[in-house]
N, C-alpha and C positions, 0 to 999 in steps of 0.2 A: 541485503542479500549477501553481503560479503562477510558479515559478522560471524557466522558459524565457521568460516574457514580462516579467521584471523586469530592472532594471539589474544585479542580482547575476549574471545569466547572461552578461552582457557582460564581466565580470571573471573569466572562466573560466581556471583554471590550465592546463588541457590545451591551450587555444588559445595560451597564451603559450609553452609548451614545444614544441608541434608546430604551427607556423603553417599547415600544410596543412589542419588541421582547422577553421580559422576560417570558411571559406565554408560548410562543412556545419553548424557550430554556429549560424551566423547565418541559415540558411535557415528560412523560416516553415514549410515542410513538416516539417523535422526537429523544430522546436519543437512543432508540432502532434502529431507522433508521440510525443514524450516526454510531452506532456500527456495524450494518449490512453492510453498505457501506465500512467501514474500514476492516471488515473481508473479504469481496469479493475482495477488492483491494489487500490485503495481499496475499490471495490465488492465485490471478492472477499473481502477481509479482513472487511468489515462483514457479508457474508453468512455467512461462517464463524463469526464471533463470535455472530451471531444464532442460528445453528444450535446452537452450544455452549450458549448460555443457555437456549434452548428445550428442549433435551434434558435439561439439568440440572433444570429445573423440572418436567418431565412424567414423568421416569423415577423409579421408586421407589428408595429408598436400599437398595442390595443388601447393605451392611455391617450393617444393623440387623436383628436377628432379629424374628420375627413378634410377639413379646410387647412390643416397643417399647423394650427395654433394650439398652444397648450391652454387648458382650462384655468 
């Protein structure tokens, strides 16, 4: 999420090969959109990870028989 606002963004390979992209890549609106998409993706990934960890802790182990021994 930091990349669009760093110096790294200014040294973009796509802007070098396609000069018409430079105004778009330099636009604060485009940089904000890239940051927003990155934030949404990060939050969605964390929510999914949290759901997986919560499900794993609360659901019983279906592979283990009721007597507690493994097959």
